[in-house]
Structure formats: C-alpha cells, structure tokens
ROMARDREN-655401 format. One line per 2 residues: for each residue x, y, z of C-alpha. Coordinates in Angstrom, 2 decimals, m for minus. Example, Ala and Ser with C-alpha at 12.3 -4.5 7.8 and 13.67 -1.06 7.14 Angstrom:
// residues 2
12.30,m4.50,7.80 ~ 13.67,m1.06,7.14
//
This chain:
// residues 105
15.65,m3.49,1.15 ~ 16.96,m0.48,m0.70
15.25,2.87,m1.32 ~ 15.83,5.56,m3.97
14.20,8.95,m3.91 ~ 14.33,10.89,m7.17
13.42,14.58,m7.26 ~ 12.65,15.98,m10.72
12.54,19.68,m11.52 ~ 11.06,20.14,m14.98
11.70,23.06,m17.33 ~ 8.22,22.74,m18.87
5.01,20.67,m19.00 ~ 6.15,18.60,m22.00
9.28,17.44,m20.18 ~ 7.16,16.56,m17.14
4.69,14.48,m19.17 ~ 7.55,12.74,m21.00
9.33,11.81,m17.78 ~ 6.17,10.48,m16.14
5.34,8.36,m19.19 ~ 8.88,7.02,m19.38
8.97,6.10,m15.69 ~ 5.71,4.16,m15.97
7.02,2.26,m19.00 ~ 10.33,1.32,m17.39
8.66,0.43,m14.09 ~ 6.99,m2.60,m15.65
10.39,m4.11,m16.51 ~ 11.84,m3.13,m13.15
9.08,m4.98,m11.28 ~ 10.30,m8.17,m12.94
13.81,m7.53,m11.61 ~ 13.51,m6.59,m7.95
11.50,m3.36,m7.76 ~ 8.81,m3.83,m5.10
6.99,m0.50,m5.20 ~ 7.03,2.86,m6.96
5.39,5.96,m5.52 ~ 5.00,9.15,m7.53
3.85,12.59,m6.40 ~ 3.55,15.97,m8.07
4.61,18.30,m5.28 ~ 4.28,21.47,m7.37
3.57,22.46,m10.95 ~ 7.14,21.71,m12.08
8.45,19.33,m9.40 ~ 7.76,15.61,m8.99
9.13,13.01,m6.62 ~ 9.48,9.28,m7.26
10.20,6.82,m4.46 ~ 11.43,3.38,m5.51
11.60,0.47,m3.09 ~ 13.91,m2.36,m4.17
14.29,m5.87,m2.79 ~ 18.05,m5.25,m2.39
20.84,m2.91,m3.42 ~ 22.20,m5.68,m5.65
18.89,m5.89,m7.54 ~ 18.85,m2.12,m7.94
22.42,m2.00,m9.24 ~ 21.74,m4.74,m11.81
18.68,m2.91,m13.14 ~ 20.44,0.48,m13.01
23.17,m0.84,m15.29 ~ 20.50,m1.75,m17.87
17.90,1.04,m17.45 ~ 18.99,3.64,m14.93
21.96,5.41,m16.44 ~ 20.13,5.75,m19.78
17.03,7.07,m17.99 ~ 18.99,9.74,m16.10
20.74,10.80,m19.33 ~ 17.38,11.13,m21.10
16.01,13.26,m18.27 ~ 18.95,15.63,m18.50
18.53,15.87,m22.29 ~ 15.00,17.14,m21.63
16.43,19.83,m19.36 ~ 15.16,18.13,m16.21
17.21,18.54,m13.04 ~ 17.40,15.21,m11.21
18.45,14.92,m7.56 ~ 18.83,11.42,m6.09
18.98,10.18,m2.51 ~ 19.32,6.48,m1.73
20.21,4.00,0.95 ~ 19.29,0.88,2.90
15.64,0.87,3.97 ~ 13.55,m0.60,6.72
9.91,m0.98,5.75 ~ 6.91,m1.40,8.03
3.35,m1.88,6.80 ~ m0.03,m2.10,8.47
m1.46,m5.60,8.74 ~ m4.81,m4.38,7.51
m3.52,m2.51,4.46 ~ m5.83,m2.69,1.47
m3.76,m2.94,m1.70 ~ m6.85,m2.95,m3.93
m6.61,0.84,m4.32 ~ m3.03,0.64,m5.65
m2.40,0.61,m9.42 ~ m1.00,m2.64,m10.73
1.33,m2.75,m13.72
//
C-alpha cells in the first residue's frame, strides 16, 4: 500500500471551504481507481490534513497524472500552502472495527 499525507495551510475560510469541497468531489473518482481510504482533519482554524491510503504506488501515480497535478495547482492558485509527505505503508486494522460510522462516497 501507499500513503500520502497532505497538509494544507489556508489563507482564508473561502479557500478552506473550496479545497474541502474539491477533495470530496475528486475522492469519488479516486475510489474507483485505487484509493482505499481518505481521512480529513481540521487541526486548527486555517490548517487541515488529508491522509490518503492507496492500494499501490502505481495506482496513485496513474490517478495523480489525471487528477493530482491539477488539484495541487488549483490549491496554489487559491493561495493555499500544500506540504506533502508520502511513502510505502503498512496498515493494520482491528478485527472488530465497525465501518458503519464511516462516510461512504
């Protein structure tokens, strides 16, 4: 599996709302192409973090070529500072996990 962590620092509330809406819209297409899970957290008034878990680096790269570079460019146009960390991931989950409380797109 492959993990990407995106840190967004927004210049204002409008940019923040725009980025969150855009990520939810693109996530639906990404789920069809190898994205397994997306986690989002507002860690302060102007900072959000998105964690994306991909089936493989190859799947991520294929989707990035279609969606990712455009997405990052749009974020920068809004004045958002984007910091990205990524790498191979090992994932463990509890046997008893209840996915019914997760949003489904």
